[in-house]
PALUMVEX-965751 format. One line per field, with one value per residue: residue in one letter; x, y, z of N, C-alpha, C in turn. Coordinates in nm, 3 decimals. Each point is the difference from the previous one (the first is absolute). Layout:
BEGIN
residuo = [A|...]
n.u = [X|...]
n.v = [Y|...]
n.w = [Z|...]
ca.u = [X|...]
ca.v = [Y|...]
ca.w = [Z|...]
c.u = [X|...]
c.v = [Y|...]
c.w = [Z|...]
***
This chain:
BEGIN
residuo = [M|L|I|N|L|N|T|N|D|A|E|A|N|L|L|Y|A|A|F|S|D|R|L|I|G|I|V|P|K|M|G|N|R|H|G|L|I|A|G|A|T|G|T|G|K|T|V|S|L|Q|V|L|A|E|G|F|S|Q|M|G|V|P|V|F|M|A|D|M|K|G|D|L|S|G|V|A|K|E|G|K|L|N|K|F|M|E|K|R|Q|A|E|F|G|I|E|Y|G|F|Q|A|F|P|V|E|F|F|D|V|F|R|E|Q|G|N|P|I|R|V|T|V|N|D|L|G|S|Q|L|L|S|R|I|L|E|L|N|D|T|Q|E|G|V|L|T|I|A|F|R|V|S|R|E|Q|N|K|P|M|E|T|L|D|D|L|R|K|M|L|T|Y|V|S|D|N|A|Q|E|L|S|A|T|L|G|A|V|S|T|A|S|V|G|A|I|Q|R|A|L|L|R|L|E|E|E|G|G|D|Q|F|L|C|G|K|S|F|N|V|M|D|F|I|R|T|K|D|G|K|G|V|I|N|I|L|A|A|D|K|L|G|N|S|P|L|L|Y|S|T|F|L|F|W|L|L|T|A|L|Y|D|N|L|P|E|V|G|D|A|D|K|P|K|F|V|F|F|F|D|E|A|H|L|L|F|N|D]
n.u = [-3.010|0.054|-0.086|-0.074|0.018|0.027|-0.042|-0.099|0.123|-0.091|0.081|-0.004|0.010|0.107|0.101|-0.030|0.042|0.056|-0.045|0.053|-0.100|0.079|-0.089|0.107|-0.059|-0.016|-0.043|-0.075|-0.081|0.064|-0.025|-0.029|0.016|0.114|0.066|0.046|0.055|0.037|0.122|0.052|0.100|-0.103|-0.025|-0.008|0.104|0.049|-0.026|0.050|0.099|0.011|-0.013|0.081|0.086|-0.016|0.016|0.097|0.056|-0.024|0.051|0.075|0.108|0.042|0.099|0.106|0.081|0.118|0.031|0.073|-0.074|-0.102|-0.045|-0.043|0.047|0.015|-0.017|0.065|0.037|-0.101|0.006|0.079|-0.084|0.083|0.088|0.092|-0.072|-0.010|0.128|0.025|-0.074|0.051|0.118|-0.044|-0.049|0.077|-0.070|0.078|-0.013|0.000|0.069|-0.010|0.099|-0.064|0.095|0.074|0.085|0.097|0.079|0.080|0.056|-0.133|0.043|-0.061|-0.024|-0.110|0.046|0.086|-0.043|0.105|-0.042|0.111|-0.081|-0.076|0.114|0.047|0.060|-0.084|-0.103|0.015|0.022|-0.105|-0.065|0.043|-0.043|-0.062|0.112|0.015|0.128|0.011|-0.063|0.081|0.096|-0.039|-0.012|0.117|0.037|-0.061|0.062|0.111|-0.022|-0.037|0.103|0.063|-0.087|0.105|-0.114|0.044|-0.023|0.111|0.084|-0.029|-0.126|0.020|0.057|-0.094|-0.087|0.063|0.004|-0.127|-0.028|0.074|-0.056|-0.102|0.101|0.077|-0.084|-0.015|0.130|-0.019|-0.095|0.056|0.120|0.113|0.045|0.041|0.099|0.075|-0.089|-0.003|0.133|0.000|-0.088|0.071|0.106|-0.063|-0.037|0.126|0.039|-0.087|0.043|0.122|-0.057|-0.033|0.056|0.061|-0.031|0.042|0.109|-0.114|-0.060|-0.109|-0.013|0.022|-0.128|0.038|-0.094|0.083|0.067|-0.083|-0.012|-0.122|-0.017|-0.122|0.008|0.109|0.075|0.052|0.073|0.063|0.072|0.093|0.050|0.049|0.006|-0.012|-0.110|-0.020|0.061|-0.086|0.048|0.089|0.005|0.006|0.081|0.068|-0.014|0.025|0.104|0.033|-0.017|0.060|0.092|0.001|-0.003|0.093|0.058|-0.032|0.029|-0.118|0.023|-0.043|0.105|-0.084|0.024|-0.102|0.086|0.123|0.050|0.115|0.056|0.105|0.054|0.108|0.091|0.094|-0.088|0.102|-0.014|-0.120|0.057|0.085|-0.060]
n.v = [-16.942|-0.087|0.052|-0.091|0.107|-0.111|0.051|-0.042|-0.016|0.057|-0.067|-0.081|0.126|-0.021|0.077|0.008|-0.120|-0.005|-0.124|-0.019|-0.085|0.024|0.060|0.053|-0.013|0.098|-0.086|0.110|-0.086|-0.056|0.127|-0.045|-0.096|-0.052|0.077|-0.061|0.108|-0.103|0.013|-0.046|0.078|0.081|-0.062|0.131|0.011|0.104|-0.059|-0.110|0.075|0.059|-0.118|-0.052|0.102|-0.004|-0.131|0.013|0.095|-0.081|-0.084|0.113|-0.075|0.084|0.050|-0.061|0.065|-0.060|0.113|-0.110|-0.014|0.051|-0.126|0.046|0.119|-0.090|-0.056|0.116|-0.058|0.034|-0.132|-0.047|-0.042|-0.106|-0.020|0.013|0.099|0.049|-0.033|0.054|0.103|-0.006|-0.005|0.086|0.072|0.101|0.089|0.097|0.043|0.123|0.027|0.121|-0.005|0.022|0.090|-0.031|0.098|-0.078|0.078|-0.088|0.017|-0.006|-0.084|-0.117|0.050|-0.027|0.079|-0.089|0.049|-0.025|0.003|0.044|0.058|0.032|0.029|0.057|-0.038|-0.103|0.058|0.105|-0.088|-0.057|0.115|0.029|-0.127|0.024|-0.010|-0.108|0.038|0.034|-0.114|-0.051|0.073|-0.039|-0.121|0.027|0.049|-0.106|-0.074|0.070|-0.010|-0.125|-0.029|0.073|-0.081|-0.045|0.004|-0.103|0.109|0.069|-0.012|0.128|-0.034|-0.102|0.082|0.089|-0.101|-0.039|0.128|0.009|-0.113|0.048|0.120|-0.084|-0.050|0.066|0.100|-0.003|-0.021|0.074|0.046|0.050|-0.001|-0.058|0.125|-0.054|0.090|-0.107|-0.061|0.104|0.006|-0.132|0.018|0.102|-0.076|-0.101|0.088|0.041|-0.128|-0.025|0.111|-0.041|-0.112|0.105|-0.071|0.120|-0.033|-0.119|0.021|0.064|-0.086|0.038|-0.098|-0.079|0.021|-0.125|0.039|0.099|-0.115|-0.013|0.026|0.043|-0.009|0.049|-0.059|0.061|-0.104|0.092|0.010|-0.029|0.084|-0.075|0.119|-0.116|0.067|0.116|-0.026|-0.069|0.116|0.011|-0.123|0.045|0.118|-0.060|-0.096|0.097|0.075|-0.111|-0.026|0.129|-0.001|-0.118|0.048|0.117|-0.071|-0.080|0.111|0.041|-0.117|-0.013|-0.112|-0.029|-0.077|-0.089|0.117|0.074|0.093|0.011|0.043|-0.061|0.026|-0.071|0.064|-0.077|0.074|-0.076|-0.097|-0.048|0.131|-0.052|-0.097|0.093|0.058]
n.w = [-21.427|-0.085|-0.083|-0.057|-0.074|-0.065|0.115|0.076|0.051|0.077|0.087|-0.102|0.035|0.075|-0.034|-0.126|-0.038|-0.118|-0.002|-0.120|0.027|0.105|0.080|0.057|0.118|0.085|0.089|-0.001|0.064|-0.103|-0.028|0.124|-0.091|0.047|-0.083|-0.107|-0.053|-0.072|-0.048|-0.111|-0.039|-0.014|0.115|0.029|0.084|-0.067|-0.116|0.055|0.048|-0.118|-0.059|0.092|-0.008|-0.132|0.011|0.092|-0.075|-0.103|0.090|-0.001|-0.030|0.095|-0.072|0.051|-0.082|0.014|-0.063|-0.019|-0.108|0.065|0.002|0.118|-0.034|-0.097|0.121|0.003|-0.116|-0.077|-0.016|-0.096|-0.091|-0.003|-0.096|0.096|0.053|-0.123|-0.013|0.120|-0.036|-0.121|0.060|0.092|-0.100|0.038|0.067|-0.040|0.124|-0.041|0.110|0.050|0.088|0.115|-0.017|0.104|-0.030|0.048|0.072|0.058|-0.120|-0.008|-0.090|0.018|0.119|0.066|0.096|0.043|0.113|0.074|0.125|0.054|0.087|-0.104|-0.058|0.110|0.111|0.001|-0.060|0.081|0.096|-0.054|-0.010|0.122|-0.002|0.115|0.072|0.075|0.014|-0.127|-0.029|0.093|-0.052|-0.121|0.053|0.056|-0.117|-0.053|0.089|-0.012|-0.130|0.026|0.076|-0.089|-0.060|-0.069|-0.068|-0.069|-0.067|0.007|-0.103|-0.014|0.027|-0.083|-0.086|0.030|-0.011|-0.110|-0.033|0.038|-0.063|-0.099|0.011|0.013|-0.070|0.083|0.001|-0.130|-0.005|0.107|-0.079|-0.109|0.051|-0.036|-0.004|-0.112|0.017|-0.014|0.078|0.083|-0.012|0.016|0.096|0.048|-0.024|0.059|0.092|-0.006|-0.002|0.098|0.058|-0.032|0.043|0.076|0.097|-0.003|-0.126|0.040|0.072|-0.017|0.081|0.066|0.085|-0.103|-0.026|0.027|0.085|-0.034|0.006|0.101|-0.130|-0.028|-0.129|0.003|0.119|-0.046|0.031|0.079|-0.110|0.112|-0.075|0.057|-0.030|-0.043|-0.116|0.062|0.064|-0.112|-0.025|0.099|-0.022|0.089|-0.058|-0.119|0.042|0.060|-0.109|-0.072|0.081|-0.006|-0.133|-0.011|0.084|-0.066|-0.113|0.049|0.044|-0.123|-0.057|0.060|0.066|-0.123|-0.031|-0.050|-0.059|-0.044|0.037|-0.046|0.114|-0.026|-0.116|0.041|-0.103|0.003|-0.061|-0.057|0.013|-0.072|-0.024|0.016|-0.070|-0.042|0.105]
ca.u = [-0.050|-0.023|-0.119|-0.033|-0.110|-0.100|-0.101|-0.106|0.034|-0.021|0.115|0.113|-0.017|0.107|0.138|0.010|0.103|-0.040|0.090|-0.064|-0.139|-0.058|0.028|0.035|-0.022|0.020|-0.118|0.035|0.017|0.125|0.107|0.086|0.112|0.128|0.026|0.134|0.015|0.141|0.030|0.116|-0.025|-0.081|-0.104|-0.131|-0.025|-0.058|-0.137|-0.080|-0.024|-0.096|-0.132|-0.050|-0.031|-0.121|-0.114|-0.036|-0.058|-0.135|-0.080|-0.015|0.104|0.119|0.122|0.131|0.108|0.126|0.037|0.145|0.053|-0.076|-0.086|-0.132|-0.089|-0.096|-0.136|-0.074|-0.058|-0.070|0.086|-0.044|0.018|0.108|-0.001|0.030|-0.119|-0.099|0.038|-0.033|-0.146|-0.043|0.056|-0.068|-0.142|-0.043|-0.004|0.060|-0.065|0.102|-0.046|0.100|-0.027|0.046|0.137|0.067|0.144|0.075|0.145|0.071|0.089|-0.085|0.030|-0.095|-0.130|-0.021|0.103|-0.030|0.095|-0.010|0.086|0.101|-0.064|-0.091|0.079|0.051|0.144|0.037|0.004|0.100|0.129|0.015|0.034|0.135|0.091|0.075|0.030|-0.079|0.036|-0.056|-0.145|-0.030|0.009|-0.116|-0.115|0.008|-0.045|-0.147|-0.051|0.013|-0.098|-0.132|0.000|0.006|-0.110|0.057|-0.017|0.095|-0.075|0.090|0.137|0.065|-0.040|0.076|0.139|0.008|-0.015|0.124|0.097|-0.034|0.037|0.146|0.044|-0.042|0.024|0.032|-0.122|-0.095|0.055|-0.030|-0.133|-0.041|0.107|0.113|-0.014|0.134|0.012|0.027|-0.127|-0.079|0.060|-0.034|-0.142|-0.010|0.050|-0.101|-0.110|0.045|-0.010|-0.142|-0.046|0.051|-0.081|-0.135|-0.080|-0.056|-0.130|-0.094|-0.007|-0.002|-0.117|-0.134|-0.017|-0.103|-0.104|-0.014|-0.141|-0.030|0.008|-0.122|-0.104|-0.063|-0.046|-0.102|-0.020|0.123|0.106|0.112|0.128|0.108|0.125|0.120|0.114|0.108|0.118|0.111|0.002|0.059|0.145|0.041|-0.076|-0.034|-0.106|-0.121|-0.054|-0.045|-0.127|-0.103|-0.023|-0.080|-0.135|-0.070|-0.027|-0.106|-0.125|-0.036|-0.046|-0.122|-0.107|-0.027|-0.018|-0.143|-0.025|-0.041|-0.109|-0.051|0.111|0.104|-0.009|0.113|0.094|0.135|0.100|0.131|0.103|0.128|-0.038|0.113|0.065|-0.060|0.031|0.143|0.052]
ca.v = [-0.124|0.008|-0.073|0.007|0.096|-0.054|-0.066|0.092|0.052|0.145|0.068|-0.012|0.101|0.098|-0.046|-0.120|-0.018|-0.101|-0.114|-0.091|0.041|0.031|0.127|-0.030|0.115|-0.014|0.029|0.118|-0.026|-0.070|0.090|0.037|-0.093|0.047|-0.043|0.027|0.015|-0.027|-0.039|0.064|0.128|-0.005|-0.103|0.059|0.023|0.134|-0.002|-0.078|0.088|0.103|-0.061|-0.027|0.128|0.055|-0.083|0.033|0.134|-0.014|-0.055|0.098|-0.028|0.083|-0.076|0.067|-0.072|0.071|0.003|0.005|0.036|0.109|-0.046|-0.037|0.116|-0.006|-0.034|0.125|0.045|-0.101|-0.059|-0.003|-0.129|-0.008|-0.123|-0.114|-0.030|-0.055|-0.140|-0.075|-0.010|-0.107|-0.127|-0.050|0.024|0.093|0.139|0.092|0.127|0.095|0.103|0.052|-0.030|0.107|-0.024|0.101|-0.025|0.035|-0.007|0.034|0.112|0.114|0.044|-0.052|-0.023|0.052|-0.049|-0.090|0.039|-0.075|0.053|-0.092|-0.078|-0.099|-0.106|-0.082|-0.025|-0.124|0.019|0.100|-0.069|-0.079|0.094|0.052|-0.114|0.010|-0.124|-0.016|0.104|0.126|-0.008|0.021|0.143|0.062|-0.034|0.088|0.132|-0.005|-0.011|0.132|0.086|-0.026|0.036|0.146|0.055|0.079|-0.083|0.018|-0.004|0.011|-0.046|0.100|-0.029|-0.117|0.042|0.075|-0.095|-0.076|0.090|0.004|-0.129|-0.004|0.095|-0.048|-0.144|-0.058|-0.007|-0.093|-0.136|-0.065|-0.063|-0.047|-0.073|0.080|0.083|0.028|0.113|-0.055|-0.048|0.119|0.054|-0.088|0.023|0.131|-0.014|-0.077|0.094|0.087|-0.079|-0.012|0.130|0.018|-0.084|0.055|-0.051|0.109|0.036|-0.100|0.017|0.145|0.043|-0.001|-0.138|-0.033|-0.091|-0.105|-0.019|0.084|-0.086|-0.080|0.090|-0.035|0.115|-0.043|-0.144|-0.075|0.017|0.083|-0.071|0.084|-0.041|0.059|0.013|-0.067|-0.014|0.058|-0.064|-0.133|0.010|-0.009|-0.120|-0.004|0.098|-0.053|-0.112|0.050|0.067|-0.103|-0.054|0.098|0.006|-0.123|0.006|0.098|-0.060|-0.105|0.065|0.077|-0.081|-0.115|-0.130|-0.021|-0.129|0.005|0.093|-0.016|0.040|0.059|0.141|0.071|-0.094|0.055|-0.063|0.064|-0.058|-0.030|-0.051|-0.063|0.098|-0.010|-0.126|-0.030|-0.022]
ca.w = [-0.059|-0.143|-0.042|-0.142|-0.018|-0.093|0.082|0.040|0.132|-0.004|0.058|-0.091|-0.103|0.008|0.002|-0.081|-0.102|-0.096|-0.017|-0.095|-0.023|0.130|0.066|0.138|0.087|0.144|0.082|0.079|0.143|0.020|-0.039|0.112|0.008|-0.051|-0.136|-0.052|-0.145|-0.027|-0.138|-0.063|-0.066|-0.121|0.006|0.027|0.144|0.020|-0.052|0.095|0.114|-0.040|-0.015|0.135|0.064|-0.062|0.039|0.137|-0.003|-0.054|0.110|0.106|0.099|-0.018|-0.028|0.010|-0.068|-0.019|-0.141|-0.001|-0.133|-0.059|-0.110|0.049|0.003|-0.110|0.046|0.021|-0.126|-0.079|-0.102|-0.140|-0.065|-0.097|-0.079|0.087|0.079|-0.093|-0.022|0.122|0.004|-0.091|0.046|0.120|-0.007|0.104|-0.042|0.096|0.028|0.044|0.093|0.093|0.140|0.088|0.043|0.082|-0.004|0.120|-0.014|0.123|-0.027|-0.035|-0.136|-0.098|0.060|0.134|0.092|0.111|0.105|0.125|0.104|0.051|0.107|-0.057|-0.062|0.110|0.003|-0.067|-0.145|-0.032|0.008|-0.123|-0.108|0.020|0.005|0.125|0.070|0.123|0.097|-0.048|0.014|0.141|0.028|-0.063|0.084|0.117|-0.044|-0.008|0.137|0.062|-0.067|0.060|0.142|0.013|-0.080|-0.109|-0.120|-0.111|-0.126|-0.115|0.023|0.085|0.138|0.044|0.019|0.125|0.110|0.009|0.063|0.143|0.058|0.007|0.103|0.132|-0.006|0.131|0.079|-0.062|0.002|0.129|-0.001|-0.132|-0.068|-0.047|-0.119|-0.049|-0.091|-0.134|-0.056|-0.035|-0.121|-0.112|-0.032|-0.065|-0.137|-0.074|-0.027|-0.108|-0.123|-0.029|-0.048|-0.136|-0.088|-0.005|0.110|0.080|-0.056|0.052|0.145|0.017|0.076|-0.060|-0.044|-0.099|0.047|-0.102|-0.034|-0.117|-0.119|-0.013|-0.049|-0.127|-0.079|-0.097|0.012|-0.026|0.098|-0.046|-0.016|0.054|-0.062|0.058|-0.091|0.072|-0.084|0.074|0.131|-0.016|-0.001|0.140|0.039|0.142|0.023|-0.063|0.077|0.130|-0.028|-0.013|0.134|0.075|-0.057|0.036|0.144|0.022|-0.046|0.097|0.123|-0.023|-0.059|0.086|-0.063|-0.025|-0.065|-0.141|-0.030|-0.136|-0.086|0.085|0.038|-0.060|-0.062|0.009|-0.087|0.004|-0.086|0.065|0.132|0.068|0.088|0.133|0.065|-0.005|0.135]
c.u = [-0.025|-0.120|-0.021|-0.120|-0.103|-0.102|-0.105|0.025|-0.007|0.120|0.115|-0.008|0.110|0.136|0.020|0.118|-0.047|0.106|-0.069|-0.142|-0.069|0.036|0.017|-0.017|0.028|-0.130|0.035|0.026|0.128|0.120|0.092|0.115|0.128|0.022|0.140|-0.007|0.148|0.019|0.120|-0.041|-0.083|-0.112|-0.136|-0.031|-0.070|-0.144|-0.092|-0.035|-0.104|-0.142|-0.062|-0.041|-0.127|-0.124|-0.046|-0.062|-0.144|-0.096|-0.034|0.101|0.122|0.125|0.122|0.100|0.120|0.043|0.151|0.057|-0.078|-0.093|-0.139|-0.101|-0.106|-0.141|-0.085|-0.069|-0.067|0.091|-0.059|0.030|0.116|-0.001|0.026|-0.123|-0.111|0.028|-0.037|-0.151|-0.048|0.045|-0.080|-0.150|-0.053|0.002|0.058|-0.089|0.104|-0.062|0.118|-0.041|0.052|0.136|0.050|0.149|0.067|0.149|0.065|0.085|-0.074|0.026|-0.108|-0.139|-0.010|0.103|-0.056|0.106|-0.027|0.090|0.100|-0.060|-0.090|0.076|0.057|0.147|0.040|0.009|0.104|0.141|0.026|0.037|0.147|0.106|0.091|0.033|-0.076|0.028|-0.060|-0.152|-0.042|0.003|-0.120|-0.126|-0.003|-0.049|-0.152|-0.061|0.004|-0.101|-0.138|-0.005|-0.002|-0.109|0.051|-0.009|0.101|-0.076|0.091|0.138|0.076|-0.035|0.079|0.146|0.017|-0.011|0.126|0.111|-0.024|0.043|0.151|0.052|-0.032|0.021|0.023|-0.126|-0.097|0.048|-0.035|-0.132|-0.038|0.107|0.104|-0.033|0.140|-0.002|0.022|-0.130|-0.088|0.053|-0.035|-0.145|-0.017|0.048|-0.100|-0.120|0.034|-0.012|-0.146|-0.056|0.045|-0.080|-0.144|-0.089|-0.062|-0.134|-0.109|-0.021|0.002|-0.126|-0.129|-0.031|-0.118|-0.098|-0.026|-0.145|-0.043|0.013|-0.134|-0.117|-0.059|-0.043|-0.093|-0.016|0.122|0.102|0.113|0.126|0.111|0.133|0.117|0.110|0.123|0.125|0.124|0.014|0.066|0.151|0.058|-0.075|-0.039|-0.113|-0.132|-0.061|-0.050|-0.130|-0.113|-0.033|-0.088|-0.144|-0.080|-0.037|-0.114|-0.135|-0.049|-0.059|-0.136|-0.117|-0.023|-0.014|-0.149|-0.030|-0.038|-0.122|-0.047|0.106|0.106|-0.030|0.103|0.095|0.135|0.094|0.135|0.100|0.127|-0.023|0.117|0.072|-0.057|0.053|0.148|0.059|-0.063]
c.v = [0.022|-0.084|0.017|0.091|-0.048|-0.084|0.103|0.060|0.153|0.075|0.009|0.103|0.105|-0.067|-0.124|0.007|-0.110|-0.109|-0.103|0.049|0.038|0.141|-0.028|0.125|-0.032|0.033|0.118|-0.029|-0.077|0.087|0.042|-0.098|0.066|-0.053|0.038|0.010|-0.015|-0.040|0.074|0.132|-0.020|-0.102|0.054|0.026|0.134|0.005|-0.078|0.085|0.106|-0.057|-0.028|0.130|0.060|-0.079|0.028|0.139|-0.004|-0.055|0.105|-0.019|0.089|-0.088|0.088|-0.082|0.090|-0.014|0.019|0.053|0.112|-0.042|-0.043|0.113|-0.003|-0.034|0.126|0.048|-0.116|-0.051|0.006|-0.136|0.008|-0.136|-0.123|-0.041|-0.056|-0.148|-0.085|-0.016|-0.117|-0.137|-0.059|0.028|0.090|0.142|0.087|0.123|0.095|0.104|0.044|-0.035|0.114|-0.034|0.116|-0.037|0.050|-0.015|0.044|0.125|0.123|0.053|-0.040|-0.026|0.059|-0.058|-0.101|0.026|-0.079|0.068|-0.106|-0.089|-0.110|-0.115|-0.093|-0.033|-0.125|0.016|0.103|-0.060|-0.080|0.089|0.040|-0.109|0.006|-0.138|-0.003|0.110|0.134|0.001|0.021|0.147|0.073|-0.027|0.087|0.140|0.006|-0.006|0.136|0.097|-0.018|0.049|0.151|0.070|0.097|-0.083|0.035|-0.017|-0.004|-0.056|0.100|-0.022|-0.118|0.036|0.072|-0.094|-0.083|0.083|0.009|-0.130|-0.010|0.090|-0.048|-0.151|-0.061|-0.017|-0.105|-0.144|-0.074|-0.074|-0.063|-0.080|0.095|0.074|0.038|0.115|-0.047|-0.047|0.116|0.061|-0.083|0.020|0.133|-0.006|-0.076|0.088|0.095|-0.072|-0.015|0.130|0.025|-0.083|0.049|-0.047|0.107|0.047|-0.098|0.018|0.149|0.049|-0.009|-0.137|-0.018|-0.099|-0.105|-0.024|0.089|-0.079|-0.067|0.091|-0.055|0.129|-0.052|-0.151|-0.085|0.024|0.084|-0.086|0.096|-0.052|0.075|0.004|-0.054|-0.017|0.055|-0.068|-0.137|0.002|0.001|-0.117|-0.004|0.097|-0.051|-0.111|0.045|0.077|-0.102|-0.062|0.094|-0.001|-0.124|-0.001|0.096|-0.054|-0.107|0.061|0.067|-0.081|-0.124|-0.129|-0.026|-0.134|0.019|0.092|-0.025|0.037|0.064|0.146|0.083|-0.104|0.068|-0.081|0.068|-0.078|-0.021|-0.053|-0.060|0.096|-0.004|-0.119|-0.035|-0.030|-0.121]
c.w = [-0.148|-0.038|-0.149|-0.019|-0.102|0.076|0.035|0.138|-0.003|0.055|-0.100|-0.112|0.000|-0.005|-0.085|-0.096|-0.093|-0.009|-0.087|-0.025|0.130|0.044|0.148|0.085|0.145|0.071|0.091|0.147|0.030|-0.036|0.112|0.020|-0.052|-0.140|-0.043|-0.152|-0.031|-0.145|-0.053|-0.064|-0.127|0.002|0.042|0.146|0.022|-0.048|0.094|0.122|-0.034|-0.009|0.137|0.069|-0.056|0.040|0.141|0.008|-0.050|0.104|0.104|0.111|-0.027|-0.011|0.027|-0.078|-0.020|-0.145|-0.010|-0.132|-0.069|-0.111|0.046|-0.010|-0.109|0.041|0.018|-0.127|-0.073|-0.111|-0.139|-0.059|-0.099|-0.068|0.086|0.079|-0.087|-0.026|0.121|0.015|-0.085|0.050|0.114|0.000|0.108|-0.056|0.111|0.017|0.056|0.092|0.086|0.142|0.088|0.060|0.084|0.004|0.128|-0.026|0.130|-0.019|-0.052|-0.141|-0.100|0.058|0.139|0.096|0.101|0.106|0.126|0.103|0.042|0.108|-0.055|-0.064|0.106|-0.014|-0.079|-0.151|-0.041|0.007|-0.126|-0.118|0.010|0.003|0.123|0.054|0.133|0.101|-0.039|0.009|0.145|0.038|-0.061|0.082|0.125|-0.036|-0.009|0.139|0.070|-0.060|0.062|0.144|0.020|-0.082|-0.107|-0.128|-0.108|-0.131|-0.121|0.034|0.086|0.147|0.055|0.024|0.134|0.120|0.017|0.064|0.150|0.069|0.016|0.111|0.141|0.013|0.138|0.086|-0.056|0.008|0.128|-0.002|-0.134|-0.073|-0.058|-0.129|-0.046|-0.099|-0.143|-0.066|-0.042|-0.130|-0.123|-0.043|-0.073|-0.145|-0.087|-0.033|-0.113|-0.134|-0.043|-0.056|-0.143|-0.101|-0.011|0.112|0.087|-0.055|0.041|0.149|0.032|0.069|-0.078|-0.058|-0.093|0.061|-0.107|-0.037|-0.117|-0.130|-0.030|-0.036|-0.130|-0.070|-0.109|-0.002|-0.026|0.111|-0.059|-0.006|0.042|-0.053|0.065|-0.105|0.072|-0.085|0.071|0.136|-0.007|-0.006|0.141|0.062|0.147|0.032|-0.057|0.083|0.137|-0.015|-0.009|0.135|0.081|-0.049|0.037|0.148|0.030|-0.045|0.097|0.127|-0.018|-0.054|0.086|-0.081|-0.017|-0.066|-0.146|-0.016|-0.143|-0.103|0.090|0.033|-0.076|-0.056|-0.015|-0.090|0.025|-0.083|0.081|0.141|0.076|0.094|0.141|0.078|-0.001|0.136|0.065]
***
């Protein structure tokens, strides 16, 4: 909810922007609404995201955001006044305060931050099928592999575990087909080739066991919410892997965070870039 901060509303003290002679803010308890930051190149989308993230952090609300271009890390350091900002100060009659915010960096590829790892079992056959771009027949065979894994109590944590299970399913196709459906050697081969392609893109570093606990994102430090930044410049070059990672993360958050309605402030705020990748299908 946007409100005019030139009032006596005690809640209206965070997340503000200047417009003409007014200061605009968001009531903290309304921060659980969905929002959209959109605009052409150079219109201030990234700065808007940074201001929102810093405001929520100031409230004590942890934040997650994907950094597609590598330009969000500046929130970790205290800023400095420049001529442009001095001009804006005079124009809108506001004063800037500079401070650093607690930041934790993450990277699926383990190059620019802490790793985020997921087991093959945790990802599940449906999302994995989406990553691999399998057709219906191939997805059915992959589902059979997951089913056999559960029935035989052989968890699949890594891509190698999945390959071994697919080999087992192929070798025992006749027996399994009687109860679980047809298993075609061609489909198994297609899945194995897709796994090889995923591995070449670095997917084996994401699907490598030791599942990440998404609740580790929800932390505070010295009263400020930790801003969790995912290095997504490289990840964004693999759109299916990126969107599937986001699907997994949103699902994990949904499973771990109960519905509470309107609280005094959000428990956790989630920003993601290139949102259209989630909805292309």
